[in-house]
C-alpha positions, 0 to 999 in steps of 0.5 A: 500499499505504501509502495503504491502511494509512493509510486504515485507522489513520484510520478506526480513529482517527475511530471510537474517537475518536467512541466515546470521546465519545458514552461521555463524554456518557453519564457526564455525564448520569448524574453529575446530583444526586439529590435526598434528604431525607436530611441531608448535609454540605453541607445537614446540616439539610433544610428542609421545606415546611409548606405547606397542601396544595391543595384538590381542588375550589373549592367554599365550605364543607364536603362531606357527603363530608367530614363522612363521612370526618371521622366515619370518622377519628374512628371509627378512632380511638377503635378504636385507643385502646380497643385500645390501653388494653386493651393497657395491662392486660396484666401486662407493661405494668402490673406492675412486675416485669416491667421492660418484658418480656413475661415477668417475668425470672428472679432470679438469685444475685448471682454468677449474674446476667446482663446484660439486651440489652432493659432493660440491668439485671443480674437 
């Protein structure tokens, strides 16, 4: 009778010990340091790698495709510049009464002026 109880306790102890050891291994695997690009207290300044990009082909000189991509990029850049220039003509940007607002702020009496969250002035 005692032998059976001791044998059962021994089996329970062995299984508990093996289960506990396997959990420790899993925890060790999950504690690997995660590489981030954000500055941390240990490394406040992150270094960026400014190495040149690897070439796609080992050809000599420019290709017709690269020339086409260049002209496409230049056309897209010119389009965005024209769009930004037309946006600058709006009174929101050109009229000084707007203070950078979409609509000109209301003119209130000095006692009823409100603080503006957008520009940081009272008007």
